[in-house]
DSSP file (Angstrom, degrees, kcal/mol; ACC not computed):
  #  RESIDUE AA STRUCTURE BP1 BP2  ACC     N-H-->O    O-->H-N    N-H-->O    O-->H-N    TCO  KAPPA ALPHA  PHI   PSI    X-CA   Y-CA   Z-CA
    1    1 A M              0   0    0      0, 0.0     4,-0.1     0, 0.0     0, 0.0   0.000 360.0 360.0 360.0 129.8   -0.1    0.0    0.1
    2    2 A S        +     0   0    0      1,-0.1   101,-0.0     2,-0.1     0, 0.0   0.910 360.0  32.6 -81.5 -44.9    1.6    3.3   -1.1
    3    3 A E  S    S-     0   0    0      1,-0.0    -1,-0.1     3,-0.0     3,-0.1  -0.846  94.4-102.4-117.2 150.6   -0.1    5.7    1.1
    4    4 A P        -     0   0    0      0, 0.0    99,-0.2     0, 0.0    98,-0.1  -0.291  51.0 -89.7 -64.2 155.9   -1.4    5.0    4.8
    5    5 A L        -     0   0    0     97,-2.7     2,-0.4    99,-0.2    54,-0.2  -0.294  36.5-124.8 -61.3 147.6   -5.0    4.4    5.1
    6    6 A R  E     -a   59   0A   0     52,-2.2    54,-2.8    -3,-0.1     2,-0.6  -0.763  16.4-149.8 -92.2 141.4   -7.3    7.3    5.7
    7    7 A G  E     -ab  60  33A   0     25,-2.4    27,-2.9    -2,-0.4     2,-0.5  -0.920  10.3-168.6-107.3 129.4   -9.6    7.2    8.8
    8    8 A V  E     -ab  61  34A   0     52,-2.9    54,-1.8    -2,-0.6     2,-0.5  -0.918   7.9-154.7-124.6 106.5  -12.9    9.0    8.5
    9    9 A I  E     -ab  62  35A   0     25,-2.2    27,-2.6    -2,-0.5     2,-0.6  -0.696  11.7-165.3 -85.9 119.5  -14.9    9.5   11.8
   10   10 A V  E     +ab  63  36A   0     52,-3.4    54,-2.4    -2,-0.5     2,-0.3  -0.915  23.5 139.0-116.2 120.1  -18.6    9.9   11.1
   11   11 A S  E     - b   0  37A   0     25,-2.6    27,-1.8    -2,-0.6    28,-0.3  -0.892  51.5 -91.2-150.9 177.6  -20.8   11.1   13.7
   12   12 A H  S >  S-     0   0    0     -2,-0.3     3,-1.7    25,-0.2     4,-0.3  -0.624  90.4 -20.2 -88.1 155.8  -23.7   13.3   14.8
   13   13 A A  T 3  S-     0   0    0     -2,-0.3    26,-0.3     1,-0.2     3,-0.3  -0.075 123.0 -29.0  49.9-134.1  -22.9   16.8   15.9
   14   14 A A  T 3> S+     0   0    0      1,-0.2     4,-2.2     2,-0.1    -1,-0.2   0.163 100.9 109.4-103.0  17.2  -19.3   17.5   16.9
   15   15 A V  H <> S+     0   0    0     -3,-1.7     4,-2.7     2,-0.2     5,-0.2   0.919  78.7  50.5 -58.7 -46.6  -18.4   14.0   18.2
   16   16 A A  H  > S+     0   0    0     -4,-0.3     4,-2.7    -3,-0.3     5,-0.2   0.944 109.4  50.1 -51.8 -57.5  -16.1   13.3   15.3
   17   17 A Q  H  > S+     0   0    0      1,-0.2     4,-2.5    -4,-0.2    -1,-0.2   0.864 111.3  49.3 -61.2 -41.1  -14.2   16.5   15.6
   18   18 A A  H  X S+     0   0    0     -4,-2.2     4,-2.8     2,-0.2    -1,-0.2   0.948 111.5  47.8 -61.8 -46.3  -13.7   15.9   19.3
   19   19 A L  H  X S+     0   0    0     -4,-2.7     4,-2.8     1,-0.2    -2,-0.2   0.950 112.1  50.2 -60.8 -45.8  -12.4   12.4   18.8
   20   20 A K  H  X S+     0   0    0     -4,-2.7     4,-1.9     1,-0.2    -1,-0.2   0.937 112.0  48.8 -60.0 -44.4  -10.0   13.6   16.0
   21   21 A S  H  X S+     0   0    0     -4,-2.5     4,-2.4     2,-0.2    -1,-0.2   0.930 110.4  50.5 -62.3 -44.4   -8.7   16.3   18.3
   22   22 A A  H  X S+     0   0    0     -4,-2.8     4,-1.9     1,-0.2    -2,-0.2   0.948 110.5  49.8 -53.2 -52.1   -8.2   13.8   21.3
   23   23 A V  H  X S+     0   0    0     -4,-2.8     4,-1.9     1,-0.2     6,-0.4   0.828 112.4  46.6 -65.0 -34.2   -6.2   11.5   19.1
   24   24 A A  H  X S+     0   0    0     -4,-1.9     4,-2.1    -5,-0.2    -1,-0.2   0.844 111.3  51.2 -68.5 -34.5   -4.0   14.2   17.8
   25   25 A A  H  < S+     0   0    0     -4,-2.4    -2,-0.2    -5,-0.2    -1,-0.2   0.837 116.7  41.7 -67.6 -36.6   -3.4   15.6   21.2
   26   26 A I  H  < S+     0   0    0     -4,-1.9    -2,-0.2    -5,-0.2    -1,-0.2   0.885 129.7  23.1 -71.8 -45.4   -2.4   12.0   22.5
   27   27 A T  H  < S-     0   0    0     -4,-1.9    -3,-0.2     2,-0.2    -2,-0.2   0.589  88.9-129.1-108.7 -23.7   -0.4   10.8   19.6
   28   28 A G     <  +     0   0    0     -4,-2.1     2,-0.8    -5,-0.3    -4,-0.2   0.417  66.8 131.4  79.7  -7.8    0.9   13.9   17.8
   29   29 A V        +     0   0    0     -6,-0.4    -1,-0.3     1,-0.2    -2,-0.2  -0.716  26.1 168.9 -85.8 114.5   -0.4   12.4   14.6
   30   30 A E        +     0   0    0     -2,-0.8    -1,-0.2    -3,-0.1     3,-0.1   0.702  66.2  50.9 -99.3 -20.1   -2.4   15.1   12.8
   31   31 A D  S    S+     0   0    0      1,-0.1    -1,-0.1    -7,-0.1    -2,-0.0   0.477  83.7  83.8-102.9  -7.3   -3.0   13.7    9.4
   32   32 A A  S    S+     0   0    0    -26,-0.1   -25,-2.4     1,-0.1     2,-0.4   0.886  88.5  50.0 -71.3 -37.6   -4.4   10.2   10.0
   33   33 A L  E     -b    7   0A   0     -4,-0.2     2,-0.4   -27,-0.2   -25,-0.2  -0.847  53.4-166.7-118.5 141.5   -8.1   11.2   10.6
   34   34 A V  E     -b    8   0A   0    -27,-2.9   -25,-2.2    -2,-0.4     2,-0.3  -0.948  18.8-141.7-114.9 138.1  -10.8   13.2    9.0
   35   35 A S  E     -b    9   0A   0     -2,-0.4     2,-0.4   -27,-0.2   -25,-0.2  -0.794  16.0-177.1-100.8 140.1  -14.0   14.2   10.8
   36   36 A V  E     -b   10   0A   0    -27,-2.6   -25,-2.6    -2,-0.3     2,-0.3  -0.951   6.2-163.3-141.1 121.6  -17.4   14.3    9.2
   37   37 A S  E     -b   11   0A   0     -2,-0.4   -25,-0.2   -27,-0.2   -23,-0.1  -0.691  19.6-149.7-103.0 149.2  -20.5   15.5   10.9
   38   38 A N    >   +     0   0    0    -27,-1.8     3,-1.7    -2,-0.3   -26,-0.1   0.388  57.1 133.8 -93.9   6.0  -24.2   14.8    9.7
   39   39 A E  T 3  S-     0   0    0    -26,-0.3    -2,-0.1   -28,-0.3     3,-0.1  -0.279  74.8  -0.9 -60.5 128.6  -25.1   18.1   11.4
   40   40 A G  T 3  S+     0   0    0      1,-0.2     2,-0.3    -2,-0.0    -1,-0.3   0.705 111.4 100.3  72.4  20.3  -27.4   20.3    9.2
   41   41 A C    <   -     0   0    0     -3,-1.7    -1,-0.2     3,-0.0     2,-0.1  -0.947  62.1-132.5-138.0 158.6  -27.5   18.0    6.1
   42   42 A D     >  -     0   0    0     -2,-0.3     4,-2.2    -3,-0.1     5,-0.2  -0.332  50.3 -86.6 -89.9-180.0  -29.7   15.5    4.5
   43   43 A S  H  > S+     0   0    0      2,-0.2     4,-2.4     1,-0.2     5,-0.2   0.890 128.6  53.9 -57.6 -40.8  -28.4   12.1    3.3
   44   44 A G  H  > S+     0   0    0      1,-0.2     4,-2.3     2,-0.2    -1,-0.2   0.938 110.9  44.2 -59.5 -50.6  -27.3   13.5    0.0
   45   45 A A  H  > S+     0   0    0      1,-0.2     4,-1.8     2,-0.2    -1,-0.2   0.815 114.8  50.4 -63.7 -35.2  -25.2   16.2    1.6
   46   46 A L  H  X S+     0   0    0     -4,-2.2     4,-2.1     2,-0.2    -1,-0.2   0.873 109.2  50.4 -75.2 -33.2  -23.8   13.7    4.1
   47   47 A T  H  X S+     0   0    0     -4,-2.4     4,-3.2    -5,-0.2    -2,-0.2   0.964 111.9  49.6 -63.7 -48.5  -22.8   11.2    1.2
   48   48 A A  H  X S+     0   0    0     -4,-2.3     4,-2.0     1,-0.2    -2,-0.2   0.860 110.5  48.1 -58.8 -38.1  -21.1   14.2   -0.5
   49   49 A R  H  X S+     0   0    0     -4,-1.8     4,-2.0     2,-0.2    -1,-0.2   0.866 114.0  48.4 -66.5 -38.6  -19.2   15.2    2.8
   50   50 A L  H  X S+     0   0    0     -4,-2.1     4,-2.4     2,-0.2     5,-0.3   0.958 110.8  50.7 -71.9 -50.1  -18.2   11.4    3.2
   51   51 A T  H  X S+     0   0    0     -4,-3.2     4,-1.9     1,-0.2     5,-0.4   0.910 112.7  45.7 -50.5 -47.8  -17.0   11.2   -0.6
   52   52 A A  H  < S+     0   0    0     -4,-2.0    -1,-0.2     1,-0.2    -2,-0.2   0.894 112.5  51.4 -65.9 -40.7  -14.9   14.4   -0.2
   53   53 A A  H  < S+     0   0    0     -4,-2.0    -2,-0.2     1,-0.2    -1,-0.2   0.836 110.8  47.8 -71.0 -32.0  -13.4   13.1    3.2
   54   54 A I  H >< S-     0   0    0     -4,-2.4     3,-1.6    -5,-0.1    -1,-0.2   0.872  87.3-165.2 -74.8 -38.5  -12.4    9.7    1.6
   55   55 A G  T 3<  -     0   0    0     -4,-1.9    -3,-0.1    -5,-0.3    -4,-0.1   0.737  64.6 -65.1  60.0  27.3  -10.8   11.5   -1.3
   56   56 A G  T 3  S+     0   0    0     -5,-0.4    -1,-0.3     1,-0.3    -4,-0.1   0.689 107.0 126.8  74.0  14.3  -10.7    8.4   -3.5
   57   57 A Q  S <  S-     0   0    0     -3,-1.6    -1,-0.3     1,-0.1     2,-0.1  -0.678  75.7 -90.3 -98.2 155.8   -8.2    6.9   -1.0
   58   58 A P        +     0   0    0      0, 0.0   -52,-2.2     0, 0.0     2,-0.3  -0.489  63.5 179.8 -53.3 134.2   -8.4    3.5    0.7
   59   59 A A  E     -ac   6  84A   0     24,-2.7    26,-2.1   -54,-0.2     2,-0.4  -0.969  38.8-143.3-146.1 157.2  -10.3    4.3    4.0
   60   60 A V  E     -ac   7  85A   0    -54,-2.8   -52,-2.9    -2,-0.3     2,-0.6  -0.995  23.1-149.5-117.6 131.0  -11.7    3.0    7.2
   61   61 A L  E     -ac   8  86A   0     24,-2.1    26,-2.9    -2,-0.4     2,-0.8  -0.899   6.8-162.2-110.2 112.2  -15.1    4.7    8.2
   62   62 A F  E     -ac   9  87A   0    -54,-1.8   -52,-3.4    -2,-0.6     2,-0.4  -0.818  14.0-167.6-100.0 108.1  -15.5    4.9   12.0
   63   63 A V  E     -ac  10  88A   0     24,-3.3    27,-1.6    -2,-0.8    26,-0.8  -0.752  19.5-138.6-102.4 141.4  -19.2    5.5   12.6
   64   64 A D  S    S+     0   0    0    -54,-2.4    -1,-0.1    -2,-0.4   -53,-0.1   0.911  81.0  28.8 -66.3 -43.2  -20.7    6.5   16.0
   65   65 A L  S    S-     0   0    0      2,-0.2     2,-0.1   -55,-0.2    25,-0.1  -0.818  71.4-126.4-117.5 155.7  -23.8    4.5   16.1
   66   66 A P  S    S+     0   0    0      0, 0.0     2,-0.3     0, 0.0    22,-0.1  -0.016  96.3  25.4 -84.0  32.2  -24.9    1.2   14.7
   67   67 A G  S    S+     0   0    0     -2,-0.1     4,-0.3     0, 0.0     3,-0.2  -0.945  85.0  66.6-170.7 170.0  -27.9    2.8   13.1
   68   68 A G  S  > S-     0   0    0     -2,-0.3     4,-2.5     1,-0.2     3,-0.5  -0.275  94.8 -49.4  97.8 177.3  -29.1    6.2   11.8
   69   69 A S  H  > S+     0   0    0      1,-0.2     4,-1.8     2,-0.2     5,-0.3   0.774 128.4  59.4 -71.1 -24.7  -28.0    8.3    8.9
   70   70 A C  H  > S+     0   0    0     -3,-0.2     4,-1.0     2,-0.2    -1,-0.2   0.885 112.4  40.8 -66.0 -35.1  -24.3    8.3    9.6
   71   71 A L  H  > S+     0   0    0     -3,-0.5     4,-2.9    -4,-0.3     5,-0.2   0.904 114.9  49.5 -83.1 -43.2  -24.3    4.5    9.2
   72   72 A T  H  X S+     0   0    0     -4,-2.5     4,-2.2     1,-0.2    -2,-0.2   0.898 112.3  47.3 -62.6 -37.1  -26.7    4.2    6.3
   73   73 A S  H  X S+     0   0    0     -4,-1.8     4,-1.8    -5,-0.2    -1,-0.2   0.855 114.1  49.0 -67.6 -35.6  -24.8    6.8    4.3
   74   74 A S  H  X S+     0   0    0     -4,-1.0     4,-2.0    -5,-0.3    -2,-0.2   0.905 111.0  49.8 -68.8 -42.1  -21.5    5.0    5.1
   75   75 A I  H  X S+     0   0    0     -4,-2.9     4,-2.0     2,-0.2    -2,-0.2   0.935 110.9  48.9 -60.8 -47.3  -22.9    1.7    4.1
   76   76 A R  H  < S+     0   0    0     -4,-2.2     3,-0.4     1,-0.2    -1,-0.2   0.956 114.1  46.8 -54.3 -51.3  -24.2    3.0    0.8
   77   77 A L  H  < S+     0   0    0     -4,-1.8    -1,-0.2     1,-0.2    -2,-0.2   0.862 116.9  42.3 -64.7 -35.3  -20.8    4.6    0.1
   78   78 A A  H >< S+     0   0    0     -4,-2.0     3,-2.2    -5,-0.1    -1,-0.2   0.703  81.7 123.7 -87.0 -19.3  -18.8    1.5    1.1
   79   79 A K  T 3< S-     0   0    0     -4,-2.0     3,-0.1    -3,-0.4    -3,-0.0  -0.175  87.4  -0.8 -52.9 117.3  -21.0   -1.1   -0.6
   80   80 A G  T 3  S+     0   0    0      1,-0.2     2,-0.6     4,-0.1    -1,-0.3   0.603 101.2 122.5  83.2  10.4  -19.0   -3.2   -3.1
   81   81 A K    X   -     0   0    0     -3,-2.2     3,-1.2     3,-0.2    -1,-0.2  -0.921  43.4-168.6-110.7 107.7  -15.8   -1.3   -2.4
   82   82 A S  T 3  S+     0   0    0     -2,-0.6    25,-0.4     1,-0.2    -1,-0.1   0.748  86.6  59.7 -70.9 -21.4  -12.9   -3.4   -1.2
   83   83 A D  T 3  S+     0   0    0     23,-0.1   -24,-2.7    22,-0.1     2,-0.4   0.234  95.6  70.2 -90.2  12.9  -10.9   -0.4   -0.3
   84   84 A I  E <   -c   59   0A   0     -3,-1.2     2,-0.2   -26,-0.2   -24,-0.2  -0.988  60.5-176.5-133.0 124.5  -13.4    0.9    2.2
   85   85 A A  E     -c   60   0A   0    -26,-2.1   -24,-2.1    -2,-0.4     2,-0.4  -0.718  12.4-144.9-114.6 163.2  -14.0   -0.8    5.6
   86   86 A L  E     -c   61   0A   0     -2,-0.2     2,-0.4   -26,-0.2   -24,-0.2  -0.997  15.1-179.6-137.9 131.9  -16.6    0.1    8.2
   87   87 A V  E     -c   62   0A   0    -26,-2.9   -24,-3.3    -2,-0.4     3,-0.2  -0.995  12.3-156.3-130.6 136.2  -16.5    0.0   11.9
   88   88 A T  E     +c   63   0A   0     -2,-0.4   -24,-0.2   -26,-0.2   -23,-0.1  -0.665  69.5  43.0-104.7 163.1  -19.5    1.1   14.2
   89   89 A G  S    S-     0   0    0    -26,-0.8   -25,-0.2    -2,-0.2    -1,-0.2   0.877  80.4-154.8  69.1  39.3  -19.4    2.2   17.9
   90   90 A V        +     0   0    0    -27,-1.6     2,-0.3    -3,-0.2    -1,-0.1  -0.028  19.2 174.2 -49.3 139.4  -16.3    4.4   17.4
   91   91 A N     >  -     0   0    0      1,-0.1     4,-1.8   -72,-0.0     5,-0.2  -0.973  44.8-107.6-145.5 165.6  -14.3    5.1   20.5
   92   92 A L  H  > S+     0   0    0     -2,-0.3     4,-2.6     1,-0.2     5,-0.2   0.935 114.2  56.5 -67.6 -45.1  -11.0    6.7   21.4
   93   93 A A  H  > S+     0   0    0      1,-0.2     4,-2.5     2,-0.2    -1,-0.2   0.941 107.9  46.7 -49.0 -49.1   -9.2    3.4   22.0
   94   94 A M  H  > S+     0   0    0      1,-0.2     4,-2.3     2,-0.2    -1,-0.2   0.891 110.6  52.1 -72.3 -27.8   -9.9    2.0   18.6
   95   95 A L  H  X S+     0   0    0     -4,-1.8     4,-2.1     2,-0.2    -1,-0.2   0.893 108.0  52.2 -74.3 -32.1   -8.9    5.3   16.9
   96   96 A L  H  X S+     0   0    0     -4,-2.6     4,-1.2    -5,-0.2    -2,-0.2   0.949 109.8  49.4 -62.4 -47.7   -5.6    5.2   18.7
   97   97 A D  H  < S+     0   0    0     -4,-2.5     3,-0.4    -5,-0.2    -2,-0.2   0.915 110.5  51.3 -49.0 -48.9   -5.0    1.7   17.5
   98   98 A F  H >< S+     0   0    0     -4,-2.3     3,-1.9    -5,-0.2     4,-0.3   0.896 100.2  61.4 -55.7 -46.4   -5.8    2.7   14.0
   99   99 A V  H >< S+     0   0    0     -4,-2.1     3,-0.5     1,-0.3    -1,-0.2   0.875 111.0  40.3 -55.1 -37.3   -3.4    5.7   13.9
  100  100 A F  T 3< S+     0   0    0     -4,-1.2    -1,-0.3    -3,-0.4    -2,-0.2   0.338 115.2  51.1 -94.8   9.9   -0.5    3.4   14.4
  101  101 A H  T X   +     0   0    0     -3,-1.9     3,-1.9    -4,-0.2    -1,-0.2   0.036  66.5 125.6-131.9  19.7   -1.7    0.5   12.1
  102  102 A R  T <   +     0   0    0     -3,-0.5   -97,-2.7     1,-0.3    -3,-0.1   0.496  60.9  73.0 -65.1  -4.4   -2.5    2.5    8.9
  103  103 A D  T 3  S+     0   0    0    -99,-0.2    -1,-0.3    -3,-0.1    -3,-0.0   0.441  79.7  95.8 -93.6   5.2   -0.2    0.3    6.8
  104  104 A L  S <  S-     0   0    0     -3,-1.9   -99,-0.2     1,-0.1    -3,-0.0  -0.538  89.9 -92.7 -85.3 153.7   -2.8   -2.6    6.9
  105  105 A P     >  -     0   0    0      0, 0.0     4,-2.8     0, 0.0     5,-0.3  -0.345  48.2-103.6 -56.5 151.5   -5.4   -3.3    4.3
  106  106 A P  H  > S+     0   0    0      0, 0.0     4,-2.6     0, 0.0     5,-0.2   0.881 117.9  46.2 -52.1 -49.6   -8.7   -1.6    5.2
  107  107 A L  H  > S+     0   0    0    -25,-0.4     4,-2.4     1,-0.2     5,-0.2   0.907 113.2  47.9 -67.3 -36.8  -10.6   -4.6    6.4
  108  108 A E  H  > S+     0   0    0     -3,-0.3     4,-2.2     2,-0.2    -1,-0.2   0.925 113.8  48.7 -65.3 -43.2   -7.7   -5.9    8.5
  109  109 A A  H  X S+     0   0    0     -4,-2.8     4,-2.6     2,-0.2    -2,-0.2   0.900 110.8  51.2 -60.5 -37.0   -7.2   -2.4   10.0
  110  110 A A  H  X S+     0   0    0     -4,-2.6     4,-3.2    -5,-0.3     5,-0.2   0.965 111.9  46.2 -62.2 -52.9  -10.9   -2.1   10.7
  111  111 A R  H  X S+     0   0    0     -4,-2.4     4,-1.6    -5,-0.2    -1,-0.2   0.884 113.7  48.7 -55.3 -42.8  -11.0   -5.5   12.5
  112  112 A R  H  X S+     0   0    0     -4,-2.2     4,-2.1     2,-0.2    -1,-0.2   0.879 111.4  48.1 -60.9 -44.9   -8.0   -4.7   14.5
  113  113 A A  H  X S+     0   0    0     -4,-2.6     4,-3.0     1,-0.2    -2,-0.2   0.924 111.0  52.9 -61.2 -45.0   -9.3   -1.2   15.5
  114  114 A A  H  X S+     0   0    0     -4,-3.2     4,-2.0     1,-0.2    -2,-0.2   0.845 108.3  50.0 -62.9 -34.7  -12.7   -2.8   16.5
  115  115 A E  H  X S+     0   0    0     -4,-1.6     4,-2.1    -5,-0.2    -1,-0.2   0.881 111.7  46.9 -73.0 -39.0  -11.0   -5.4   18.7
  116  116 A A  H  X S+     0   0    0     -4,-2.1     4,-1.3     2,-0.2    -2,-0.2   0.935 111.8  53.5 -68.2 -40.0   -8.9   -2.7   20.5
  117  117 A G  H  < S+     0   0    0     -4,-3.0     4,-0.5     1,-0.2    -2,-0.2   0.874 110.7  45.9 -54.7 -43.0  -12.2   -0.7   20.9
  118  118 A S  H >< S+     0   0    0     -4,-2.0     3,-0.9     1,-0.2    -1,-0.2   0.865 108.7  54.0 -75.1 -32.2  -13.9   -3.6   22.5
  119  119 A R  H 3< S+     0   0    0     -4,-2.1    -1,-0.2     1,-0.2    -2,-0.2   0.865 102.0  60.4 -65.8 -28.1  -11.1   -4.5   24.8
  120  120 A A  T 3< S+     0   0    0     -4,-1.3     2,-0.6    -5,-0.1    -1,-0.2   0.619  85.1  91.2 -70.6 -20.0  -11.2   -1.0   26.1
  121  121 A I    <   +     0   0    0     -3,-0.9     2,-0.3    -4,-0.5    -3,-0.0  -0.687  57.4 141.3 -89.7 116.8  -14.8   -1.3   27.2
  122  122 A R        -     0   0    0     -2,-0.6    -2,-0.0     2,-0.0    -3,-0.0  -0.903  53.0-128.8-147.4 172.9  -15.0   -2.5   30.9
  123  123 A T        -     0   0    0     -2,-0.3     3,-0.1     0, 0.0    -2,-0.0  -0.911  37.6-140.9-124.4  97.6  -16.7   -2.1   34.2
  124  124 A P        -     0   0    0      0, 0.0     2,-0.1     0, 0.0    -2,-0.0  -0.273  21.8-104.5 -60.0 141.8  -13.9   -1.5   36.7
  125  125 A A              0   0    0      1,-0.1     0, 0.0     0, 0.0     0, 0.0  -0.437 360.0 360.0 -60.2 140.0  -14.2   -3.1   40.1
  126  126 A A              0   0    0     -2,-0.1    -1,-0.1    -3,-0.1     0, 0.0   0.497 360.0 360.0 -77.0 360.0  -15.2   -0.7   42.7
């Protein structure tokens, strides 16, 4: 793979931008992620925002919820494309893992990030 994967965080309101900022603050990596919000747009405008964010490059789409406009637009865009993978339930842990493994193929990077995100979800003992 010639260029590192692009990560696109797709969310309601400003969640994507906040996650992108947090990852950059923690890692110092500024160019790995792009944020896309569905705020103030219909599905056509959201698809246009996603298309621009992907920029014709291999990408992993990190969607906030496993339902709703962010997911449906992402699925439509990724359908039939082997260079775009999708993960729902985005969290900071999965994005941190992704930033350091962008040399992987999209599906492998998505699976790895999802596993890292799952492992980070816990109920600490009191």
